[in-house]
C-alpha positions as CSV (number, residue, x, y, z in Angstrom):
1,M,29.0,90.7,-2.7
2,E,26.5,88.9,-4.9
3,R,23.3,87.4,-3.4
4,R,21.5,84.3,-4.5
5,R,17.9,83.3,-3.9
6,F,17.5,80.4,-1.5
7,G,15.2,78.1,-3.4
8,T,11.8,79.8,-3.9
9,S,11.9,81.5,-0.5
10,E,12.3,85.2,0.1
11,L,15.8,84.7,1.5
12,E,18.7,86.1,-0.5
13,L,22.1,84.8,0.6
14,T,25.6,85.8,-0.2
15,P,27.6,82.9,-1.7
16,V,29.4,82.3,1.7
17,G,28.1,82.5,5.2
18,V,29.8,82.5,8.6
19,G,29.9,79.0,10.2
20,T,30.0,78.9,14.0
21,A,30.8,75.4,14.9
22,P,34.5,76.3,15.7
23,I,33.6,79.2,17.9
24,G,31.3,77.0,19.9
25,S,34.2,74.8,20.8
26,L,34.6,74.5,24.5
27,P,37.0,71.8,25.9
28,G,35.4,69.5,28.3
29,V,31.9,70.6,27.3
30,W,31.5,69.6,23.7
31,W,33.2,66.7,22.1
32,V,33.7,68.4,18.7
33,N,36.7,70.3,19.9
34,W,38.4,72.7,17.5
35,G,41.1,73.8,20.0
36,P,40.9,76.8,22.4
37,Q,38.7,79.7,21.2
38,D,38.8,83.3,22.4
39,E,35.4,84.8,22.5
40,R,36.7,88.3,21.7
41,N,38.4,87.0,18.6
42,S,35.2,85.2,17.6
43,V,33.2,88.4,17.9
44,R,35.7,90.3,15.8
45,A,35.7,87.6,13.2
46,I,32.0,87.8,12.8
47,H,32.2,91.6,12.5
48,A,34.9,91.4,9.9
49,A,32.9,88.9,7.8
50,L,29.8,91.0,7.9
51,D,31.6,94.2,7.2
52,G,33.1,92.5,4.2
53,G,29.6,91.8,2.8
54,V,28.6,88.4,4.1
55,N,24.9,88.6,5.1
56,W,24.2,85.3,7.0
57,I,25.3,83.2,9.9
58,D,24.7,79.5,10.3
59,T,24.6,78.2,13.9
60,A,23.0,75.5,16.1
61,P,22.2,74.7,19.7
62,F,24.6,71.7,19.3
63,Y,27.6,73.9,18.8
64,G,29.1,74.1,22.3
65,W,25.6,73.3,23.6
66,G,24.4,76.9,23.1
67,R,27.7,78.7,23.3
68,A,27.9,79.5,19.6
69,E,24.5,81.0,19.6
70,E,25.4,83.1,22.6
71,V,28.6,84.4,21.0
72,V,26.6,85.2,17.8
73,A,24.1,87.2,19.9
74,R,26.9,89.3,21.4
75,A,28.4,89.9,18.0
76,L,25.1,91.1,16.5
77,R,24.1,93.4,19.3
78,G,22.8,96.5,17.6
79,R,22.6,95.0,14.2
80,D,19.5,93.8,12.4
81,D,20.9,93.4,8.8
82,V,22.0,89.8,9.2
83,L,20.1,86.6,8.4
84,L,20.2,84.0,11.2
85,L,20.1,80.3,10.3
86,T,20.0,77.7,13.1
87,K,19.0,74.1,13.6
88,C,17.0,71.9,16.0
89,G,16.8,68.4,17.3
90,T,20.4,67.5,18.5
91,M,20.2,66.7,22.3
92,R,22.9,66.2,24.8
93,R,23.4,62.9,26.7
94,D,24.5,62.8,30.3
95,D,27.8,61.3,29.2
96,G,28.5,64.2,26.8
97,G,27.4,62.4,23.7
98,D,24.4,63.4,21.6
99,F,21.2,62.0,20.0
100,M,18.5,63.3,17.7
101,D,15.0,64.1,18.9
102,L,12.7,65.6,16.3
103,R,9.4,65.2,18.1
104,P,7.3,68.3,17.8
105,E,7.7,69.2,21.5
106,A,11.4,68.8,21.2
107,I,11.6,71.1,18.1
108,R,9.5,73.7,19.8
109,A,11.7,73.7,23.0
110,D,14.8,73.9,20.9
111,V,13.5,76.9,19.0
112,E,12.5,78.7,22.2
113,G,16.0,78.2,23.5
114,S,17.6,79.5,20.3
115,L,15.4,82.6,20.3
116,R,16.4,83.3,23.9
117,R,20.1,82.8,23.3
118,L,20.2,84.7,20.1
119,G,18.1,87.5,21.5
120,V,15.6,87.7,18.6
121,E,11.9,87.1,18.1
122,R,12.2,85.3,14.8
123,L,14.6,82.9,13.1
124,D,15.2,83.4,9.4
125,L,15.8,79.7,8.7
126,L,15.1,76.7,11.0
127,Q,16.7,73.5,9.9
128,L,16.1,69.9,11.1
129,H,19.7,69.2,12.1
130,D,19.9,65.5,11.3
131,R,17.8,62.4,10.9
132,D,15.7,61.0,13.7
133,P,14.6,57.5,12.7
134,Q,12.3,57.3,15.7
135,T,10.0,60.2,14.6
136,P,8.2,60.3,11.3
137,I,9.4,63.2,9.2
138,E,5.8,64.2,8.6
139,E,5.4,65.0,12.3
140,S,8.7,66.9,12.5
141,W,8.0,68.9,9.4
142,G,4.5,69.7,10.5
143,A,6.0,71.2,13.7
144,V,8.3,73.4,11.7
145,L,5.5,74.7,9.5
146,E,3.5,75.5,12.7
147,L,6.4,77.7,13.9
148,V,6.4,79.4,10.5
149,A,2.7,80.1,10.7
150,E,3.2,81.5,14.2
151,G,5.8,83.9,13.0
152,K,8.7,82.5,15.0
153,V,10.4,81.2,11.9
154,R,10.5,82.7,8.4
155,C,11.1,79.4,6.6
156,G,12.2,75.9,7.2
157,G,15.0,73.7,5.9
158,I,16.2,70.1,6.2
159,S,19.8,69.1,6.9
160,N,21.5,65.7,6.3
161,H,18.4,63.8,5.2
162,R,17.7,61.3,2.5
163,V,15.9,62.2,-0.7
164,E,13.0,59.9,0.2
165,E,12.6,61.8,3.5
166,I,12.7,65.2,1.9
167,E,10.0,64.1,-0.6
168,R,7.8,63.1,2.4
169,A,8.4,66.5,4.0
170,L,7.5,68.2,0.8
171,A,4.2,66.3,0.7
172,V,3.4,68.0,4.1
173,G,4.3,71.5,3.1
174,P,7.0,73.8,1.6
175,V,10.7,73.2,2.2
176,A,12.9,76.2,1.5
177,G,16.1,74.3,1.1
178,L,18.6,71.7,2.3
179,Q,21.9,71.6,4.1
180,L,24.4,68.9,3.4
181,E,28.1,68.0,3.4
182,Y,29.8,68.7,0.1
183,S,33.4,69.5,-1.0
184,A,35.9,68.5,-3.6
185,L,36.8,65.7,-1.2
186,V,33.2,64.5,-0.3
187,R,31.0,64.4,-3.4
188,R,28.4,61.8,-2.7
189,A,25.6,64.4,-2.8
190,E,26.2,64.7,-6.5
191,E,24.6,61.3,-7.0
192,D,21.2,62.1,-5.5
193,V,20.5,65.1,-3.2
194,L,22.0,67.9,-5.4
195,P,20.2,66.8,-8.6
196,F,17.0,66.4,-6.6
197,A,17.3,69.9,-5.1
198,L,17.9,71.4,-8.6
199,E,14.9,69.6,-10.0
200,R,12.6,70.7,-7.1
201,E,14.0,74.2,-6.9
202,L,15.2,73.8,-3.4
203,G,18.0,76.0,-2.0
204,V,21.2,74.3,-0.9
205,I,23.7,75.3,1.7
206,V,26.8,73.1,2.0
207,W,28.8,72.4,5.1
208,A,32.5,71.6,5.4
209,P,33.2,72.9,1.8
210,L,36.9,73.1,2.9
211,A,36.7,69.6,4.4
212,S,37.0,71.0,8.0
213,G,40.2,72.7,7.0
214,F,42.0,69.9,5.2
215,L,41.5,71.7,1.9
216,T,43.2,74.9,2.9
217,D,46.7,76.2,2.4
218,D,49.4,75.3,5.0
219,F,47.1,73.0,6.9
220,S,48.9,70.6,9.2
221,V,47.5,68.0,11.5
222,D,50.6,68.2,13.6
223,E,50.0,71.8,14.4
224,L,46.5,71.3,15.7
225,A,45.8,71.4,19.5
226,P,46.3,68.0,21.1
227,D,42.6,67.5,21.6
228,D,41.4,68.8,18.3
229,F,39.0,66.3,16.8
230,R,40.6,66.6,13.4
231,R,43.7,64.7,14.6
232,T,41.6,61.5,14.4
233,H,39.4,62.6,11.5
234,R,39.2,60.1,8.6
235,F,40.8,62.7,6.3
236,A,44.0,62.8,8.4
237,S,45.1,59.4,7.0
238,E,44.5,60.3,3.4
239,D,47.0,61.6,0.9
240,L,45.4,64.8,-0.4
241,T,48.4,66.1,-2.3
242,E,47.1,65.6,-5.8
243,L,43.6,67.0,-5.0
244,C,45.1,70.1,-3.3
245,E,47.4,70.7,-6.3
246,E,44.4,70.6,-8.6
247,L,42.5,73.0,-6.4
248,R,45.4,75.4,-6.3
249,R,45.6,75.4,-10.1
250,D,41.9,76.1,-10.3
251,G,41.7,78.9,-7.7
252,G,45.2,80.3,-7.2
253,S,45.1,78.8,-3.7
254,I,43.7,75.6,-2.3
255,Y,41.2,77.5,-0.2
256,R,39.9,79.5,-3.2
257,G,39.8,76.5,-5.4
258,A,37.9,74.4,-2.9
259,L,35.4,77.2,-2.4
260,R,35.0,77.7,-6.2
261,F,34.4,74.0,-6.6
262,V,31.3,73.9,-4.5
263,L,29.9,77.2,-5.6
264,A,30.2,76.2,-9.2
265,N,27.6,73.5,-8.8
266,P,24.3,74.9,-10.1
267,A,22.3,73.4,-7.2
268,V,24.4,75.2,-4.5
269,T,23.2,78.5,-3.1
270,G,25.9,79.1,-0.5
271,A,28.7,77.6,1.5
272,I,29.2,77.7,5.3
273,V,32.8,78.5,6.3
274,G,33.9,78.6,9.9
275,V,35.9,81.7,11.0
276,R,37.6,82.1,14.4
277,N,39.5,85.4,14.0
278,E,39.7,88.5,11.8
279,R,42.3,87.1,9.5
280,E,40.2,84.0,8.7
281,A,37.2,86.3,8.1
282,R,39.2,88.5,5.7
283,D,40.4,85.3,3.9
284,L,36.8,84.2,3.5
285,V,35.7,87.5,2.0
286,A,38.6,87.6,-0.4
287,A,38.1,84.0,-1.5
288,A,34.4,84.6,-2.2
289,A,35.1,87.7,-4.3
């Protein structure tokens, strides 16, 4: 599988990576429920994707409040040929909700937790997970760069931030790349962040390139688990027939067309796609070929 340079960093990523939000799903623990998950299937899915040529995994402490990182660690036992991308700053409330805390001490604590759960001494990419209006981006980014200098992180990235905030971080020190939502259904990044990334030579990883499954073949809201969060997703009330037909014409399938759409943007380095079983992992590898 081809590899693409992530901005000006030393990381080289395959066009697709394994997303782990679905495998972090744990009913009653995390509100972003993707339905019941079998850990054995999750491990086999990761193995199948990696054996098919995928070379990176994107995860976060937020995904099942550490569960996804723990599953990734079990799947990677004995392997050292995989790039690990995780995030920091999303904290859990007592009521099960979440909030952002990107103070330097919170970032450091999050990283220590991720290193422990993943069973590694260094993260390949640490990303600020989302915006924290209470903490100046300069302080947050300074903390990330300190972790890079200490060798606990190879390079840092910024997820879901505004161009103005990214510029402020760049004034503090190097930013390897960005992570943002982008799909044939959600294209607002084309207006500002993607052109900015291309101009500044920043890598870009996109999340939800398949619109959380809505841009895949045979997807049906009615067949989702009763407590799957996508039942009440904003896409569930939209008529996607015309878009899906266009993607099918472009790619031979809706899935392949949706993936080709995001990867065709010159600013995009790679796309995160969640897989929960071997079949989904094989579909991902085939769609990226």
